[in-house]
N, C-alpha and C positions, 0 to 999 in steps of 0.2 A: 572365486578361480581358485583350483588346488595350487601347490606350491612346484608341482611339474610343469603346469601351462603355463605360470607367470614365468618361469627362468627359459621357458620355450620360445615367448611369445617374440616375434619378429616386427619391428617397428622400423617405418621410414621415416627420417627427420629431413624435411625440406626449408632450404634457407640459402638465401644468397649471399650471407655473410661467413667465412667461415669460421668467425669467432662464435658465432650463435652455434653453427651445427656442432664445434668440438664440446661447447657448455653443455646442448641437450644431450648430446651423446655421452658424456661422462657422468651427466646425472642419471641417466638412464640404466647403465652400465653398472650403475653400483647396486641396482636391482637386478641385476642379471639377467637385463632383457638384450637380445641382438640388436644392435642397432645397425643400419645402413643409411647413411648420408645423400643427399643429392643436392646440388649445388643451383639446379634451376627448375622450370616446368617442365621440359622437356625429356633433361634426365629423369627427373620423378616418375615419369610415364613410362618410361623405357624399362626402368627399375621395377615398376610395378607388373609392368606383362612379362620381366621376367622369372620373377617371382612375387604370389599376391603377397602382400605385409597382414599381418594381425591388426595394426594400428599406422594411420600417417599423423604427424604431426606437421605442419604446414603453414607455411610465412605466408603474408597476403601480398606484399610489397616487394615485386620481386621485376627484372627486367624479361621484357619479350612475352613473356605470358606470364601473368600473376596467379596466387592463390586461388582466387574465383574461378579462372577459368581449367586451371588444375582438376578442381574439383568437381566442376561441371562437366569434363570430360571422363571423369570416373564413373559419376553419377549415370552418365549417359550409357554406360557400357553395362549389361547385364550380368558379366563378370566379375565386374571392381564397384559395381553399386552399393553392395553392403559392407564395403569396408570403412570402419569409424573415422573420422577427417577431424583432426582438434586443431583450428586456426590458433596460429601465432603471431602476433603482431603488437606493436607499438602503437597501433591505431585504437584509439581506446573510447571514438565516437560511439554512440548509441547504433547509429545508421549504418553502420561499419558494422557492427555484432548482428544487425536485425539482418542484412544483407548475406553474413555468414553462414546464419541459421536457413536463410531460405535458400540458398546453394546447396545444402544437404549435411552441414557443419554440424557434430555431436556436439561440440564443445569450443570455448574462446578461450585461449590465457593470452592477458596484456602483458608485453613484456614493459618494464623489467619483473620479471616474474621470482616468485619464492619456489626454491627450490622443493619444499617438501608439497607445493600448491601442486607442481609439476607432476611429481611422483604418486599424489593421489587423485588426482585427475585421470591418467593413466590408467593407473590400476583398475580406478572405479569404470572405465571404459572397455577396458579388456573383459573384466568381470561381467559387463553387461553383454558382450559379445559373446560370451563363453555360455552364459546364462540360454541368450536367443538361441545358438546353434544348439544346445544340449535338449532345449526344450521342440526343436522342431525335429529333432531323432526322435526325442519321446513320442512326441504327437504322431509321427509316422509309424513308428514300433507300434503305437497304441492302436491306430487305424486299421493296422494291419492284423492283432490280435482280435481286434472286434468283428473285420471280416472274416477271419478264419472260425471264430465263435458262431458267428450269422450262417456259414454256410454249415459246421458242423449240425447247428440246429435245424436246419433248412434239412440236411440229410437224415438227421432223426426224424422231423416234425413229419416225412416220405415216409419211412418206415414205418412208423406209428398209421398213419393214414389206412396202406395196405395191409397191414396188420388188422385194423379195425373192419378193412372192407373184410377180407378173408375171413374174420368170426361172424360177420353178419350174413355173409351169402353160404357158409358150409364151411369145411376142414379140407378139401380135398387141394393137393398141391396146384389142380389146373385152375381152382378159382384164382391164386394169385396170378398167373397167366392172364387169366382174363380181365382183371385190372387194370394189371399193365399195356395190353393192346385198349382197354376200352380210352385209357388216358391217351394215349400214344395216338389212337385212330381219331380222339377230339382234337387233341393239338395239331394233328396232320389237317384238318377240316379247315379248322380255326383259320387258319394262315393262309389258306387257299382263299378261304372266304371274304379274307381284306381285315381280319382283327390285328390288332398290333400285338407284338411279339409279347408284352407283358400280360396283357388280356389272356392271351392262349397259354402262357404257361400258367397263369393263375387256373384257368378253367383244367389244366390237364393234371396241376396238382391236387384240384379239387373233384374232380371225377370218380377216382375210388371209394369215394364217401358214398356216390348216387343210392346203395341199397342199404345204406346204414340201418335203417329205420326195421331193416328186418331181425334185427337184434331182438325186439320186442315179438316177434313173430315166433309161434310155438314152433317146435323142431318136427312136428309130427304133419306140419304142413309145410315147413320148409324145404324138409327132407322127403317127402312122400314121393313114392318112386310109381305115380299114378297123376293122371291129369286130376285137378282138384274139385270138387265140388260146390255149386254155388254160394252155400255159405261160407267154405274153407278159401273161395273166391275172393269174398267180400273181406273177410279177415285179411289175406295177404295183401290187397288193394291198399290198406291203411299202410304200409311202410312207408308210403311216400310222405304223407303228414306227419306220422310219427317222426322220421328222419329228420325233416324241416324243423318241426319244435324241437327236436335235438340240438342241432345246428344254429339256430336262427339266435339264440342268446348271446351268441360269442360277437364281438365287435370287430374281430378281423376278417380281412378281404376275406381270405380262402376258406372261413368256415362260414360268411353271406355267400359269397358264390357256390359251395358246397350243399347249405338249405336250400338254395335255388336249384340246384341240379337233383336235388333229392327230393324235393317237391315237385317239379317237371319234368323230369326224363319220360316220364308215360302219359304227357298231354301227346294229343296227334296233330297234325296241321289241319283236318277239317272238322275238328273239334269234338272229334267220338272220343277222346281218351280222358283219363282221369290224373288228379281227382277233382279239379276244378271246370273240364272240357273249356280249357282255353285254347282259342282258335288262331292259326296264320301268326302272325307275329305280336302278337299278345301273350305269345310262349318266348320266353327269354332266348337270347341264341344258344346260350348254355345248355339250356336245357333241349333245344333241338337239334344239336350237336351230338349232345348225351345218346339221345334216341336211337340216331342213326347208329353211334359206335356201339349201342350196347345190346340193339336187337341185331344188328350183324353179327359181332361174333357170340352172341348167344343162339344163333342159328346154325352160326358153324361150329359150335362147341358140341361134345358130349355130354350130358346130364344125368342125373339118376333116373329122369321119368323121361329119356327122349335120348334116340340116336341124332347125330349131328348131320344137317343137311350138305347134301352135294354143293359144292361153291357156284354150279348151274344155276342150281335150283335156288339159292340163296340170291344171287342177282335179278333172278326171274321177279321173286318177292317184292326187291326193291323198286322194278319197274314197275310193277303193278301199284304198289303202295305208292309210289310218285304224288304227289300233292292231295294223298287222302291220308297217311300215317306221319309221313316226312317230308321235311321242308321241301321243294322241288329244285331248289339252286344246288342244296346239299346233296341232293342223288345225283343230281349232274356232276357236280364236282368229283363225286366217288367215283362214277363210270368214266371220267375224264382223266382221271389220275390211279385207273385201277391198278396200273401193273406197282404203282409205288404203294398203294395203298393195301397189294398183297404182298408187298416185300415186309412191313411190318408186320402182318401176320406171320409170317414165315420166321421172323425173328424172334416172336414170344411164342412159340408152339411148345406145348406138351408133347413128349414121347407118347404118352400113353393116348394122343390124339390123332396119330397117325397110325 
C-alpha cells in the first residue's frame, strides 16, 4: 500500500471497554489512520451502514451482540462481506481462534497485545485489501482490453475475408456487394432454419470465402464474357476442391466452416451437383444455405457474361428447383419470408445494378 492509501485508511474499532477503545485508537492514530470507535455490536453495524470502513478491529466478548454475531452479520451482507475483520480478544483458546477464522475473520489479536504487533497486522491486512482491489480493477481493465482487441481482430478478419473473396471473384465493386448479400442471406435463412446464433454467425462470416478457390482459376476463364466451353467448365469446377484444400489446413472453426462451404456450395439436393455428387442431407447445412444464397444473388446480378434476371424469373427458377437443386425446406423459408429477404437485397445493392 502506498503512503497516501495508508494515511487515508478508515478503521472501525469495536470494544465494550472504553480503555481498550482509547488504547487502540491512540496506537492507530500514531500511524495516521482515521479511527472510528463503537462501544457495542449494534453501534458497530450502524457505523458500517453509515460509511464502509477499510478494516474492522472487533472485540469478541460484548453484551447483547458478541463479536462473532457482528462478523456474521457483516459477512451475510454483500455490501460489507469483503471488509477485513481482525478479532481482538482476551480469549486465547485455540477453539476461539478457529471459530473466529471460520466466521470470516482475517486475523486474531490476543489481549494484552504488543503495540507494534497491532500496527504490523493492521498494515498487512490493509495492504492485502489494497492489492486485492487493485487486482480486481486490473483484471477488469485487462478483460476490457482483451475484448476490445478481439473485436478489432474480428473486424479485421471480416475485412480480409471480404477482400479475399473479391480478389477471387473479380475486381468489380459489385462483387463486394455480392459477398455481403450472400453472407446476409445465409444468416437470415440459418436463423429461420433453426440454427443457433453462434452457428449462424459462423456461417455468415465464412460464406464470403465460398469461391476462394477461384484464385487459382485463370483470368481468361474467370472473366470470359461468354459461356464457358466444356473444357473451361471442367477447369472452373475445380475451384470447389481447390478452395477446400486452401482452407482445411487451419484448425480455426471459421476456416473449417469456410472449407466446407467452399467444397459443397455447388452440390445439389438431388445429387447432381459437384464435386462429390452429395445428395440431400449428405450436404452440410452450410453448403445448402450457401447454394441458395449464391444462386439467388448470381441470378439477380449482372455479370460480364450475362444480364441480371427479373425477380419474377429468379423466383420461378427456385420454385422449379425446389427438391432438385435446393433443399426444399430452405426454398420454403425463402418464400415464407420473401419480403424480408428482398429487404436484404435492397440494403446491399450497387447503383450499377439498378
